[in-house]
C-alpha positions in Angstrom: -18.9 42.4 -14.5 -17.5 43.6 -17.8 -15.0 41.2 -19.2 -14.2 42.1 -22.8 -15.6 45.6 -23.1 -17.6 44.9 -26.2 -20.7 46.9 -27.1 -23.7 44.8 -28.0 -26.2 46.2 -30.6 -28.8 43.5 -30.0 -29.8 41.2 -27.2 -27.5 38.2 -26.7 -28.8 34.8 -26.0 -27.8 33.3 -22.6 -25.6 30.7 -24.1 -23.8 33.3 -26.2 -23.2 35.4 -23.2 -21.9 32.4 -21.4 -19.4 31.6 -24.2 -18.2 35.2 -24.2 -17.6 35.2 -20.5 -15.7 32.0 -20.8 -13.5 33.4 -23.6 -12.6 36.4 -21.4 -11.9 34.2 -18.4 -9.8 31.8 -20.5 -7.8 34.7 -22.0 -7.0 35.9 -18.5 -5.9 32.4 -17.4 -3.8 31.9 -20.5 -2.0 35.3 -20.0 -1.3 34.5 -16.4 0.0 31.1 -17.3 2.4 32.5 -19.9 3.6 35.1 -17.4 4.6 32.3 -15.1 6.2 30.3 -17.9 4.0 27.3 -17.3 3.2 24.9 -20.0 -0.3 23.5 -20.4 1.1 20.1 -19.5 2.4 21.4 -16.2 -1.0 22.9 -15.4 -2.7 19.6 -16.3 -0.4 17.7 -14.0 -1.1 20.1 -11.1 -4.9 20.3 -11.5 -5.5 16.7 -12.7 -7.6 18.2 -15.6 -7.1 16.9 -19.1 -5.0 19.1 -21.4 -7.7 19.4 -24.1 -10.1 20.8 -21.5 -7.7 23.4 -20.3 -7.1 24.5 -23.9 -10.9 24.6 -24.5 -11.2 26.9 -21.4 -8.4 29.2 -22.6 -10.0 29.5 -26.1 -13.6 29.7 -24.8 -14.7 26.6 -26.7 -17.9 26.0 -24.7 -19.0 23.1 -26.9 -15.9 21.1 -26.0 -16.7 21.4 -22.3 -19.1 19.7 -19.9 -22.0 21.3 -17.9 -21.3 24.8 -16.5 -21.0 23.5 -12.9 -18.0 21.4 -13.9 -16.5 24.3 -16.0 -16.8 26.5 -12.9 -14.9 23.9 -10.9 -12.2 23.6 -13.5 -11.8 27.4 -13.6 -11.4 27.4 -9.8 -8.7 24.7 -9.9 -6.9 26.4 -12.8 -6.9 29.9 -11.0 -5.7 28.4 -7.8 -2.6 26.9 -9.5 -1.8 30.3 -11.0 -2.3 32.1 -7.7 -5.4 34.1 -8.8 -8.6 34.6 -6.7 -10.2 31.3 -7.6 -13.5 32.0 -5.9 -14.1 35.4 -7.7 -13.0 34.1 -11.1 -15.1 30.9 -10.8 -18.2 32.6 -9.5 -18.1 35.0 -12.5 -19.0 32.2 -14.8 -22.7 31.5 -15.0 -23.9 28.0 -14.3 -27.5 28.0 -15.7 -27.9 24.4 -16.9 -30.8 25.2 -19.1 -28.6 27.0 -21.5 -26.6 23.9 -22.5 -27.8 21.2 -24.9 -24.7 19.3 -25.9 -22.9 18.6 -22.6 -20.2 16.0 -22.5 -20.4 13.3 -19.7 -18.6 14.5 -16.6 -16.8 11.2 -16.0 -14.7 11.7 -19.2 -13.3 15.1 -18.2 -10.9 14.3 -15.4 -7.9 11.9 -15.5 -9.1 8.3 -15.7 -9.5 6.6 -12.3 -9.7 2.9 -12.0 -12.7 1.8 -9.9 -11.9 -1.3 -8.0 -14.8 -3.7 -7.2 -14.7 -6.3 -4.4 -13.9 -9.0 -6.8 -10.9 -7.0 -8.1 -9.6 -6.6 -4.5 -10.0 -10.3 -3.8 -8.1 -11.3 -6.9 -5.3 -8.8 -6.0 -5.2 -10.1 -2.5 -4.8 -13.7 -3.7 -2.1 -12.7 -6.2 -0.2 -10.8 -3.5 -0.4 -13.8 -1.1 0.8 -16.2 -3.9 3.8 -14.0 -4.7 4.7 -13.6 -1.1 4.6 -17.4 -0.4 6.6 -18.0 -3.6 9.3 -15.6 -2.7 9.4 -16.9 0.9 9.6 -20.5 -0.3 12.6 -19.8 -2.6 14.3 -18.0 0.3 13.7 -20.9 2.6 14.9 -23.4 0.0 18.2 -21.6 -0.2 18.5 -21.5 3.6 17.8 -25.2 4.0 20.9 -26.0 1.9 23.1 -24.3 4.6 24.7 -26.3 7.4 24.2 -25.2 11.0 27.7 -23.6 11.0 26.8 -21.5 8.0 23.6 -20.1 9.5 24.0 -16.5 10.9 24.2 -16.1 14.6 20.6 -15.7 15.9 19.2 -14.8 19.2 18.5 -17.9 21.3 15.1 -18.4 22.9 16.0 -21.1 25.5 16.3 -20.0 29.1 19.9 -19.1 29.3 21.7 -16.1 30.9 24.9 -16.5 29.0 25.5 -16.5 25.2 26.9 -19.8 23.8 30.5 -19.8 22.6 31.1 -19.3 18.9 31.2 -22.5 16.9 29.0 -24.4 19.4 25.9 -26.2 18.2 22.6 -24.3 18.2 20.8 -27.3 19.8 19.8 -25.9 23.1 19.0 -27.6 26.4 15.7 -26.4 27.6 16.5 -26.7 31.3 19.4 -27.8 33.4 17.1 -29.1 36.1 16.4 -32.8 35.7 12.9 -33.7 34.8 11.0 -37.0 34.9 9.3 -36.2 31.6 12.1 -36.2 29.0 10.0 -34.9 26.1 10.3 -31.4 24.6 7.1 -29.4 24.0 7.1 -26.3 21.9 4.1 -24.0 21.7 3.9 -21.5 18.8 1.7 -18.3 18.8 1.5 -16.2 15.7 1.4 -12.4 16.2 1.8 -11.9 12.4 1.5 -14.3 9.4 4.5 -16.5 8.9 5.6 -19.5 7.0 6.4 -22.3 9.6 8.2 -25.6 9.3 8.4 -28.0 12.3 10.6 -31.1 12.4 10.1 -33.4 15.4 12.6 -36.2 15.9 13.8 -35.9 12.3 10.3 -36.0 10.7 8.4 -33.0 9.3 5.5 -32.4 11.7 4.2 -29.3 9.9 5.0 -27.1 7.0 2.9 -24.2 5.7 1.7 -20.6 6.1 0.0 -19.8 9.4 -2.2 -16.7 9.8 -1.9 -14.2 12.7 -3.6 -15.4 15.9 -2.8 -19.1 15.3 -1.7 -21.2 18.3 -0.1 -24.7 17.8 1.8 -27.1 20.0 4.3 -29.9 19.0 5.9 -32.5 21.1 9.1 -34.6 20.4 11.0 -37.2 22.4 14.6 -36.1 21.5 14.7 -32.8 19.6 12.4 -30.4 17.8 13.3 -27.8 15.2 11.2 -24.7 14.3 11.9 -22.8 11.1 10.1 -19.4 10.7 10.0 -17.1 7.7 8.9 -14.1 9.8 10.6 -14.7 13.1 9.4 -11.4 14.6 5.8 -12.6 14.4 6.4 -15.9 16.2 6.3 -16.4 19.9 7.8 -19.7 21.2 6.8 -21.4 24.5 9.2 -24.1 25.6 7.8 -26.7 28.0 5.0 -24.3 29.0 7.3 -21.6 30.2 7.3 -17.9 29.4 6.9 -17.1 25.7 9.7 -15.4 23.8 9.9 -13.8 20.4 11.8 -16.0 17.9 13.6 -13.2 16.1 13.1 -9.9 14.2 10.3 -9.1 11.8 11.0 -10.3 8.3 13.9 -12.5 9.5 14.3 -16.2 8.6 15.1 -18.0 11.8 15.7 -21.7 12.6 16.0 -23.0 16.2 16.5 -26.5 17.5 15.5 -27.6 21.0 16.7 -30.8 22.7 14.8 -32.6 25.3 16.3 -32.3 28.9 18.5 -35.2 29.9 18.4 -36.9 33.3 
């Protein structure tokens, strides 16, 4: 294929021919880029190839580029952005590796990519958990300062077919049927990680972050309060009855359950 139409009076070394072909390809790419009013920065952003490499291709600076196989790949990406026949243009550039003696390392030619090792992922995971717990703790601290009347209306979990009237206490009677055992038993199952605080008969029985899949049970004589930072991931079982979701995902929910009275 004749790119520049130059007559040669003596044999040209392979590397010189390679450089000449690159100059012709680069000139074609540059002209097409200017016709489309694209800057070299815009092409670099679309191809993810560094600007100085694109300039080297346009000017045919073979010594500034890596091995021919990578140059061919860059030509293909560049031509594709411009709407040219990328396969024909890239295949016209020879990739005989024996002609090159001063190749640049291939890893330095594309936009830098951060390689994450397992230790990096572990550290990032720990930092993310710490930030989440810190944010959740601040949110819960603000909510603990509110009175029951200031808390937003939340869906009740106790077995009741009618909604309680406004202004009533959120202390629920678990069952209207008299029971010999006056204790209240609450089972908690975690579908998603959540910060949990349990207060039994006025004393903190548990406070901390529980992972998904956790199952815990608490018993109180008079009343038992459950506070969840991710209510949508918490299932409550009252006195071994059917489990019910405590609230919505990401919602802070506090429910208090009273032992049945004879």
